[in-house]
VOFILUM-633050 format. One line per field, with one value per residue (C-alpha): x, y, z; residue number from 1; residue in one letter. Coordinates in nm, 3 decimals. Each point is the difference from the previous one (the first is absolute). Last residue first. Example, Ala and Ser with C-alpha at 12.3 -4.5 7.8 and 13.67 -1.06 7.14 Angstrom:
2
c1 <- 1.367:-0.137 $
c2 <- -0.106:-0.344 $
c3 <- 0.714:0.066 $
i <- 2:1 $
aa <- s:a $
This chain:
238
c1 <- 3.534:-0.177:0.363:0.085:-0.295:0.027:-0.139:-0.084:0.292:0.041:-0.168:0.038:0.094:-0.280:-0.097:0.020:0.367:0.115:-0.155:0.185:0.329:-0.065:-0.060:0.326:0.197:-0.127:0.070:0.337:0.030:-0.154:0.287:0.270:-0.101:0.013:0.333:0.106:-0.136:0.229:0.320:-0.035:-0.065:0.352:0.159:-0.175:-0.249:0.056:-0.194:0.311:0.073:-0.341:0.037:0.337:-0.136:-0.255:0.242:0.188:-0.297:-0.054:0.368:-0.059:-0.225:0.242:0.102:0.115:-0.283:-0.099:-0.319:0.104:0.245:-0.335:-0.185:0.334:0.022:-0.413:0.014:0.258:-0.073:-0.361:0.152:0.221:-0.265:-0.227:0.227:0.102:-0.371:-0.052:0.256:0.352:0.231:0.003:-0.228:-0.311:-0.102:-0.346:-0.132:0.257:-0.129:-0.380:0.115:0.154:-0.245:-0.251:0.231:0.062:-0.383:0.002:0.271:-0.211:-0.267:0.116:0.237:0.014:-0.104:0.374:0.042:0.386:0.128:-0.258:-0.041:0.361:-0.016:-0.393:0.175:0.298:-0.174:-0.259:0.244:0.153:-0.275:0.088:0.285:-0.225:-0.255:0.261:0.071:-0.288:-0.134:0.306:-0.041:-0.345:0.104:0.289:-0.238:-0.249:0.245:0.132:-0.363:-0.071:-0.377:-0.012:-0.219:-0.043:0.270:-0.182:-0.286:0.117:0.248:-0.236:-0.211:0.383:0.110:-0.319:0.080:0.387:-0.149:-0.271:0.256:0.301:-0.284:-0.126:0.371:0.099:-0.366:0.208:0.303:-0.206:-0.141:-0.261:-0.200:-0.393:-0.149:0.332:-0.062:-0.397:0.239:0.139:-0.291:-0.093:0.055:0.221:0.300:-0.029:-0.002:0.300:0.146:-0.068:0.133:0.346:0.185:0.324:0.057:-0.180:0.223:-0.120:-0.292:-0.113:0.011:-0.281:-0.243:0.031:-0.037:-0.368:-0.145:0.146:-0.213:-0.338:0.006:-0.005:-0.312:-0.158:0.028:-0.129:-0.297:-0.072:0.025:-0.235:-0.249:0.017:-0.025:-0.301:-0.209:0.035:-0.098:-0.289:-0.151:-0.454:-0.149:-0.217 $
c2 <- -6.984:-0.218:-0.193:0.347:0.085:-0.361:-0.341:-0.131:-0.251:-0.397:-0.073:-0.405:-0.186:-0.116:-0.386:-0.356:-0.007:0.242:-0.207:-0.279:0.164:0.118:-0.346:-0.139:0.270:-0.079:-0.354:0.073:0.220:-0.227:-0.257:0.232:0.112:-0.410:-0.006:0.318:-0.151:-0.294:0.158:0.233:-0.294:-0.151:0.385:-0.009:0.290:0.201:0.321:0.156:-0.302:-0.009:0.408:-0.138:-0.235:0.205:0.292:-0.325:-0.048:0.363:0.042:-0.207:0.232:0.273:0.273:0.325:0.161:0.271:-0.149:-0.318:0.135:0.176:-0.338:-0.204:0.282:-0.056:-0.313:-0.064:0.238:-0.163:-0.302:0.182:0.209:-0.316:-0.194:0.254:0.008:-0.347:0.000:-0.192:-0.034:-0.381:-0.143:-0.158:-0.289:-0.067:0.321:0.210:-0.144:0.115:0.326:0.080:-0.154:0.303:0.248:-0.059:0.021:0.330:0.176:-0.117:0.173:0.279:0.120:0.327:0.140:0.034:0.241:0.132:-0.385:-0.153:0.299:0.011:-0.415:0.049:0.231:-0.127:-0.361:0.188:0.148:-0.297:-0.213:-0.310:-0.025:0.137:-0.297:-0.245:0.110:0.019:-0.345:-0.113:0.160:-0.179:-0.295:-0.015:0.111:-0.248:-0.264:0.116:-0.071:-0.304:-0.028:-0.004:0.110:0.303:0.202:-0.099:0.123:0.337:0.082:0.210:0.112:0.109:0.234:0.144:0.166:0.025:0.272:0.175:0.033:0.164:0.226:0.099:0.084:0.216:0.198:0.045:0.102:0.233:0.177:0.093:-0.254:-0.086:0.422:0.098:-0.146:0.199:0.307:-0.075:-0.037:-0.316:-0.187:-0.278:0.092:0.395:-0.064:-0.218:0.203:0.291:-0.237:-0.017:-0.298:-0.050:-0.182:-0.260:-0.076:-0.015:-0.163:-0.241:0.282:0.198:-0.294:-0.100:0.337:0.073:-0.333:0.129:0.288:-0.162:-0.223:0.310:0.167:-0.310:-0.081:0.340:-0.025:-0.322:0.190:0.256:-0.282:-0.110:0.332:0.054:-0.324:0.033:0.368:-0.143:0.367:-0.059:0.180:0.335 $
c3 <- -9.055:0.233:0.110:0.130:0.177:0.189:-0.106:0.351:0.089:0.063:-0.333:-0.027:-0.311:-0.162:0.111:-0.128:-0.103:0.322:0.248:-0.151:0.035:0.329:0.126:-0.138:0.143:0.325:-0.014:-0.098:0.291:0.222:-0.143:0.067:0.329:0.117:-0.124:0.190:0.306:-0.066:-0.066:0.309:0.229:-0.138:0.066:0.360:0.080:0.271:-0.095:-0.159:-0.176:-0.166:-0.087:-0.158:-0.156:-0.153:-0.144:-0.108:-0.209:-0.100:-0.149:-0.358:-0.145:0.038:0.247:-0.009:-0.210:0.183:0.012:0.096:0.239:0.212:-0.016:0.193:0.266:0.024:0.035:0.243:0.211:-0.016:0.115:0.259:0.153:0.078:0.127:0.267:0.063:0.018:0.253:-0.122:0.304:-0.024:-0.279:0.016:-0.184:-0.049:0.222:-0.197:-0.305:0.078:0.131:-0.350:-0.202:0.208:-0.011:-0.437:-0.033:0.239:-0.193:-0.388:0.181:0.140:-0.382:0.094:0.325:0.091:-0.221:-0.048:-0.064:-0.143:-0.214:-0.158:-0.046:-0.191:-0.235:-0.117:0.023:-0.248:-0.217:-0.079:-0.129:-0.090:0.245:0.289:-0.061:0.029:0.304:0.141:-0.075:0.119:0.353:0.017:-0.093:0.282:0.230:-0.084:-0.015:0.362:0.115:-0.123:-0.111:-0.333:-0.269:0.220:-0.154:-0.348:0.061:0.128:-0.278:-0.186:0.273:0.149:-0.331:0.020:0.321:-0.064:-0.282:0.205:0.283:-0.265:-0.155:0.390:0.065:-0.283:0.049:0.371:-0.159:-0.218:0.288:0.241:-0.206:0.025:-0.019:-0.111:-0.340:-0.034:0.039:-0.278:-0.234:-0.173:-0.332:0.130:-0.267:0.111:0.351:-0.011:-0.252:0.275:0.306:-0.129:-0.176:0.016:0.319:-0.133:-0.262:-0.395:-0.194:0.285:0.197:-0.164:-0.096:0.359:0.145:-0.238:0.144:0.373:-0.093:-0.153:0.321:0.228:-0.216:-0.023:0.418:0.033:-0.226:0.210:0.340:-0.136:-0.118:0.359:0.144:-0.190:0.055:0.371:-0.013:-0.179:-0.043:-0.021:-0.275:0.038 $
i <- 238:237:236:235:234:233:232:231:230:229:228:227:226:225:224:223:222:221:220:219:218:217:216:215:214:213:212:211:210:209:208:207:206:205:204:203:202:201:200:199:198:197:196:195:194:193:192:191:190:189:188:187:186:185:184:183:182:181:180:179:178:177:176:175:174:173:172:171:170:169:168:167:166:165:164:163:162:161:160:159:158:157:156:155:154:153:152:151:150:149:148:147:146:145:144:143:142:141:140:139:138:137:136:135:134:133:132:131:130:129:128:127:126:125:124:123:122:121:120:119:118:117:116:115:114:113:112:111:110:109:108:107:106:105:104:103:102:101:100:99:98:97:96:95:94:93:92:91:90:89:88:87:86:85:84:83:82:81:80:79:78:77:76:75:74:73:72:71:70:69:68:67:66:65:64:63:62:61:60:59:58:57:56:55:54:53:52:51:50:49:48:47:46:45:44:43:42:41:40:39:38:37:36:35:34:33:32:31:30:29:28:27:26:25:24:23:22:21:20:19:18:17:16:15:14:13:12:11:10:9:8:7:6:5:4:3:2:1 $
aa <- r:r:a:a:k:t:r:k:f:p:v:p:p:q:q:i:t:a:t:s:s:t:s:r:l:a:t:k:q:i:s:a:v:q:a:m:i:s:a:a:d:r:r:g:v:g:i:a:a:l:i:c:r:i:a:e:p:p:d:g:d:a:l:r:g:e:g:i:a:a:a:v:q:l:i:v:g:l:v:v:e:l:g:l:q:l:s:l:g:a:q:p:s:q:k:l:a:e:r:l:d:e:s:l:r:r:r:a:v:q:g:v:a:r:y:s:r:g:m:r:a:t:l:s:a:w:s:r:d:e:l:a:r:a:m:f:a:q:c:g:f:a:i:r:v:l:p:d:s:t:s:l:r:h:p:q:i:l:e:d:f:s:h:i:l:e:d:a:v:a:a:a:l:e:n:m:d:n:f:h:g:y:f:t:g:k:a:v:g:a:e:k:v:v:e:d:v:t:v:s:e:w:p:r:q:s:f:l:a:n:a:a:v:i:l:q:a:k:t:r:a:r:k:e:r:g:i:e:a:r:r:e:l:n:i:k:a:m $
């Protein structure tokens, strides 16, 4: 009788579970891109993913939890996209402003993404943990260099995140236009103690980084096929 490799069997089980979870997230993303996520049902998700209904509950408690996983994955992908450009400057305030600007620009490009990430960012603290950690690191460094009376790291973090999520929600609902995010970022900088003159200098540096990022993106696009962010779902195959 062949010897059973229990470790390998467990590894295969974990891999299968991860693939199934990814299937559900891909299916949810496809459905969420068509209409508000609140109107999507578990039955529709499992049909799109091609799995049994019981499989869904082996990974998620409800649709809220699935939506949170979708939002977190989108934020993580976004973070990976901007991280190289974010690190092009050593100034923590410029990094904070650039991250906020990039996030708001992404929200304006896709208002459904803005609504989903804003709502889940408020409901599930685990959503966007990577982005939260990077912001915390930059804010801690900024406060070390120029401490502000009465502003703790935690309070500063909540202020910045609060404004970002509220702006994203307003963009998703169509209440803000393209010209509003820069002013929102100036408000964020003012809230953490940055004066108007310094804020203007920071925004100029952000604009420079943004131009470099756009050139880099355009150059990459001309020599590579466009990336496919999600696997083909059942609906896409039909």
